[in-house]
C-alpha positions in Angstrom: 0.0 0.0 0.0 1.2 3.5 -0.8 1.5 5.8 2.2 1.2 9.5 1.5 2.1 12.4 3.8 0.0 15.3 2.6 1.4 18.6 3.7 -0.4 21.9 3.6 1.4 24.7 5.4 -0.5 27.5 3.7 -1.8 29.9 6.3 -4.7 30.9 3.9 -5.9 27.3 3.2 -7.9 25.8 6.0 -8.5 22.1 5.5 -12.3 21.5 5.7 -13.1 25.1 4.8 -15.4 26.3 2.0 -13.0 28.1 -0.2 -11.8 26.6 -3.5 -8.3 25.8 -2.2 -9.7 24.0 0.8 -12.1 22.0 -1.3 -9.1 21.0 -3.5 -7.2 19.7 -0.5 -10.1 17.7 0.8 -10.9 16.2 -2.7 -7.3 15.1 -3.3 -7.0 13.5 0.1 -10.3 11.5 -0.5 -9.2 10.6 -4.0 -5.7 9.4 -2.9 -7.4 7.3 -0.1 -9.9 5.9 -2.7 -7.0 4.8 -4.8 -5.5 2.8 -2.0 -3.3 5.3 -0.2 -2.9 5.4 3.5 -2.9 9.3 4.0 -1.5 11.2 6.8 -2.3 14.9 6.8 0.0 17.6 8.2 -1.8 20.9 7.9 -1.4 24.3 9.4 -5.1 25.0 9.7 -7.8 22.3 10.1 -11.4 23.4 10.4 -12.8 19.9 9.8 -10.5 16.9 9.8 -11.1 14.7 6.8 -12.3 11.2 7.5 -9.9 9.7 4.9 -6.6 10.9 6.6 -4.9 10.8 10.0 -4.3 14.5 10.9 -1.2 15.6 12.7 -1.0 18.9 14.7 1.3 21.7 13.4 2.9 24.0 16.0 1.5 27.5 15.4 3.6 30.3 14.2 4.5 32.4 17.3 3.6 36.0 17.8 7.1 37.5 17.7 8.1 40.7 16.0 5.3 42.7 17.7 7.6 45.6 17.7 7.5 45.8 13.9 4.9 48.5 13.1 4.3 47.4 9.5 1.7 44.6 9.5 2.8 42.9 6.3 6.5 43.0 7.2 5.6 41.6 10.7 3.6 38.7 9.1 6.4 37.9 6.6 9.1 38.0 9.3 7.0 35.5 11.3 6.7 33.2 8.3 10.5 33.2 7.7 11.2 32.8 11.4 8.9 29.7 11.5 11.2 27.7 9.2 13.1 25.8 12.0 9.8 24.9 13.7 8.1 23.7 10.5 11.2 21.8 9.6 11.2 19.9 12.9 7.5 19.2 12.5 7.8 17.8 9.0 10.8 15.7 10.0 8.9 14.2 12.9 5.9 13.5 10.6 8.1 11.7 8.0 9.7 9.7 10.8 6.4 8.7 12.3 4.3 8.1 9.2 7.1 6.5 7.1 5.5 7.7 3.9 6.3 6.2 0.5 6.0 9.7 -0.9 5.3 13.3 0.3 2.6 15.4 -1.4 3.0 19.1 -0.6 0.6 21.9 -1.6 3.0 24.8 -2.4 2.7 27.7 0.0 4.4 31.1 0.2 7.8 31.0 1.9 7.5 27.2 2.5 10.1 24.7 1.4 10.3 22.5 4.5 8.4 19.4 3.2 10.2 19.3 -0.1 13.6 19.7 1.5 12.9 17.1 4.2 11.6 14.5 1.8 14.6 15.0 -0.5 17.0 14.5 2.5 15.0 11.3 3.5 15.3 9.9 0.0 11.5 10.0 -0.4 9.9 11.1 -3.6 8.1 14.5 -3.3 5.2 15.7 -5.3 4.7 19.5 -5.2 1.3 20.7 -6.2 1.6 24.3 -7.6 -1.8 26.0 -8.1 -0.6 29.5 -8.7 2.6 31.7 -8.8 2.0 32.8 -5.3 4.7 35.4 -5.0 3.2 37.3 -8.0 -0.4 36.9 -6.6 0.5 38.0 -3.1 2.4 41.1 -4.4 -0.4 42.0 -6.8 -3.6 41.3 -5.0 -2.6 41.5 -1.3 0.8 42.6 0.0 4.3 41.2 0.3 7.2 42.8 2.2 10.0 40.2 1.9 9.5 39.6 -1.9 13.1 38.5 -2.6 13.1 35.9 0.1 9.7 34.6 -1.1 11.0 34.4 -4.7 14.0 32.4 -3.6 11.9 30.0 -1.7 9.5 29.6 -4.7 12.3 28.9 -7.1 13.9 26.4 -4.6 10.6 24.6 -4.1 9.7 24.4 -7.8 13.2 23.2 -8.7 13.8 20.7 -5.9 10.6 18.6 -6.2 10.8 15.3 -7.9 7.4 15.9 -9.5 5.5 19.1 -9.9 1.8 18.9 -10.7 -0.1 21.9 -12.0 -3.8 22.4 -13.0 -3.3 24.3 -16.2 -1.0 24.4 -19.3 -0.1 28.1 -18.9 0.9 27.6 -15.3 2.9 24.5 -16.4 4.9 26.7 -18.8 5.7 29.2 -16.0 7.0 26.5 -13.7 9.0 24.7 -16.4 10.8 27.9 -17.2 12.1 28.0 -13.6 12.4 24.3 -13.1 14.0 23.4 -16.4 12.2 20.1 -16.4 8.7 19.0 -17.4 5.7 19.1 -15.1 2.5 17.1 -14.9 -0.6 19.0 -16.0 -3.6 17.6 -14.2 -6.6 19.9 -14.5 -8.9 20.4 -11.6 -11.7 17.8 -11.5 -15.0 17.1 -9.9 -16.8 14.6 -7.8 -19.9 13.6 -9.9 -21.6 12.1 -6.9 -21.6 15.4 -5.1 -22.3 17.5 -8.2 -25.1 15.9 -10.3 -28.2 17.1 -12.1 -31.2 17.8 -9.9 -34.6 19.5 -10.2 -34.6 23.1 -8.8 -35.8 23.6 -5.2 -38.9 25.8 -5.9 -39.1 27.0 -2.3 -35.4 28.0 -2.3 -35.8 29.8 -5.7 -38.8 31.8 -4.4 -37.1 32.7 -1.1 -34.2 34.1 -3.1 -36.5 36.2 -5.3 -35.6 34.4 -8.5 -39.0 33.3 -9.7 -39.8 34.2 -13.3 -36.3 35.2 -14.3 -33.4 33.9 -16.3 -31.0 33.1 -13.6 -27.2 33.4 -14.2 -25.2 31.6 -11.6 -21.7 32.1 -10.3 -20.0 29.9 -7.6 -16.7 30.7 -6.0 -14.8 33.3 -4.1 -15.8 36.9 -4.9 -12.4 38.2 -5.8 -11.0 40.6 -8.4 -9.6 38.0 -10.8 -13.1 36.6 -11.4 -14.1 39.9 -13.1 -17.6 40.0 -11.6 -18.1 43.5 -12.8 -18.3 42.2 -16.3 -20.8 39.6 -15.2 -23.0 42.2 -13.5 -22.9 44.4 -16.6 -23.9 41.5 -18.9 -26.8 40.5 -16.6 -27.9 44.1 -16.5 -28.2 44.0 -20.3 -30.8 41.3 -20.0 -33.1 43.7 -18.4 -35.8 42.8 -15.9 -35.9 39.2 -17.1 -32.4 38.5 -15.8 -31.1 37.8 -12.3 -27.7 36.9 -10.8 -27.1 34.2 -8.2 -23.8 34.4 -6.4 -22.9 31.3 -4.4 -19.9 32.1 -2.3 -18.2 34.8 -0.2 -15.2 37.0 -0.7 -13.6 40.5 -0.2 -15.4 41.9 -3.3 -18.9 41.2 -2.1 -19.7 44.8 -1.0 -18.4 46.1 -4.3 -20.3 43.6 -6.4 -23.5 44.2 -4.4 -23.2 48.0 -4.9 -22.6 47.5 -8.6 -25.7 45.3 -8.9 -27.8 48.0 -7.1 -26.5 50.7 -9.4 -27.1 48.6 -12.5 -30.6 47.5 -11.4 -29.6 43.8 -11.3 -31.7 41.5 -9.2 -28.9 39.7 -7.2 -29.1 36.9 -4.6 -26.0 36.3 -2.5 -25.9 33.0 -0.6 -22.6 33.7 1.3 -20.3 30.8 2.0 -22.1 27.4 1.9 -20.9 23.9 2.5 -19.3 22.2 -0.5 -21.9 19.5 -0.6 -24.7 22.1 -0.7 -23.4 24.1 -3.7 -25.1 21.8 -6.2 -28.5 22.6 -4.6 -28.0 26.3 -5.5 -26.6 25.6 -8.9 -29.8 23.7 -9.8 -31.6 27.1 -9.6 -29.5 28.6 -12.4 -30.5 28.6 -16.1 -26.8 29.1 -17.1 -23.6 29.4 -15.1 -20.6 31.6 -15.7 -16.9 30.8 -15.1 -15.5 34.3 -15.6 -11.9 35.6 -15.6 -10.3 38.9 -16.2 -9.0 39.7 -19.7 -5.5 40.1 -18.2 -3.3 37.5 -20.1 -1.0 37.2 -17.1 -3.8 35.5 -15.2 -4.6 32.9 -17.8 -3.2 30.1 -15.6 -6.4 29.8 -13.6 -8.2 26.4 -13.8 -11.5 27.2 -12.0 -13.1 24.3 -10.1 -16.4 25.9 -10.8 -16.5 25.1 -14.6 -16.4 21.3 -14.0 -18.9 21.6 -11.1 -21.4 23.5 -13.3 -21.1 20.9 -16.1 -21.4 18.0 -13.6 -24.7 19.5 -12.4 -25.9 19.6 -16.0 -26.0 23.4 -16.1 -25.0 25.2 -19.3 -21.5 26.6 -18.7 -20.4 29.9 -20.1 -16.6 30.4 -19.8 -14.1 33.2 -20.5 -12.0 32.5 -23.5 -8.8 32.4 -21.4 -6.2 29.7 -20.7 -7.3 26.1 -20.6 -11.0 27.1 -20.4 -10.8 27.6 -24.2 -10.5 23.8 -24.6 -14.0 23.3 -23.1 -15.4 25.5 -25.9 -13.4 23.7 -28.5 -14.9 20.4 -27.3 -18.4 22.0 -27.5 -19.2 21.2 -23.9 -19.3 24.9 -22.9 -19.8 28.2 -24.7 -17.3 31.0 -24.6 -17.2 34.8 -24.4 -14.3 37.3 -24.8 -12.9 37.8 -21.3 -13.7 41.3 -20.1 -16.3 41.9 -22.8 -19.7 42.5 -21.1 -21.5 43.0 -24.4 -20.2 39.6 -25.8 -21.2 37.8 -22.6 -24.6 39.4 -22.6 -25.1 38.2 -26.2 -24.2 34.7 -25.2 -26.5 34.7 -22.2 -29.4 36.2 -24.3 -29.0 33.5 -26.9 -29.2 30.8 -24.2 -32.2 32.5 -22.6 -34.0 32.3 -26.0 -33.0 28.7 -26.8 -34.0 26.1 -24.2 -32.9 23.3 -26.6 -29.3 24.6 -26.7 -29.3 24.9 -22.9 -30.4 21.2 -22.7 -27.8 20.1 -25.2 -25.0 22.0 -23.4 -26.1 20.7 -20.0 -26.0 17.1 -21.3 -22.7 17.5 -23.1 -21.1 19.2 -20.1 -22.3 16.4 -17.7 -20.9 13.7 -20.0 -17.5 15.5 -20.1 -17.4 16.2 -16.4 -17.9 12.6 -15.3 -15.0 11.6 -17.5 -12.5 13.6 -15.3 -12.9 13.0 -11.6 -10.6 13.6 -8.6 -9.8 9.9 -8.6 -8.5 10.3 -12.1 -6.2 13.1 -10.9 -5.0 10.9 -8.0 -4.4 8.0 -10.3 -2.4 10.1 -12.6 -0.2 11.4 -9.8 0.3 7.8 -8.4 1.3 6.5 -11.8 3.8 9.4 -12.1 5.2 8.6 -8.7 5.6 4.9 -9.5 7.4 5.8 -12.8 9.7 8.1 -11.0 10.5 5.5 -8.4 11.1 2.9 -11.0 13.4 5.2 -13.0 15.3 6.0 -9.8 15.8 2.3 -8.9 17.0 1.6 -12.4 19.5 4.5 -12.2 
């Protein structure tokens, strides 16, 4: 039996939480376990411990550097100062769990698991979901940028296997790493996300009766370009409505924009992952939106596969790997950042129930062909190949 030590030392990714990154962690742990792995979880934040893994505690980062007035610098200094503590924690986990491989979710400033696994002679898989230094600097704040960049390069280069969810991100990592990466797109659990009749009482309670409902599920953040979505729904007039399933820092701004544009909007806030499908069933079409900025084309939204698995017509931004869904005719596309183009696509769907039915069926058929177990299986096969090549060498 394979034994996996799953390491998530990202302060912003609580295991068992409702955000996309948290869902990704939980799904991968379940998938690895379903593929026969004995999984031990070493996570910095655990809101709900997964049933498919033995969770180990991580010593919290201490509250030193209180004298530093700059909040961002204080946080970054604490992250760097935590390295010896995290190193000891990871070494103890490897010694206790005796894993056949380490699976680490890449986190800002963190290299401890990759380094420890290499020293122990254990294969290490590094899952890279974003160029975090760039994201942190651009969308939040980062004081110790050079230290973070060095850690990122070291982690990307040292791992035996790097797995990424999109081709554009793979190219970025390969440029640093100088070796190929495994591209394994984000997947879906078709048992959790499946077609269902809409809950009429829920639809009424949200004020969506008698309208063409455009759905969006995910974090309400800048890179999802929700302003374009609001503008497109506004172009549908009184017949349109927007359903936003999720929470995020841009909620107030999106709500204000809906009010100014006269868009009927229903905000659910954060909901448990297994309840998202109930809300998606209320939508006549669902949008996986992204900004037109080409530097953000590396995103591989979970939501697109979840929409399709639910049998909802998926409308996706023509950016990055989302284009492939349009090429396969399992989703329809719009020019990223172009509200008029998106409005035109939505209007055509509103007027053509047969096309909505066709898209929903095609999307479902595509989604069930790529599950989290498929991702886990691909990772395990790559680990086995790397181990075989190492033994031969």
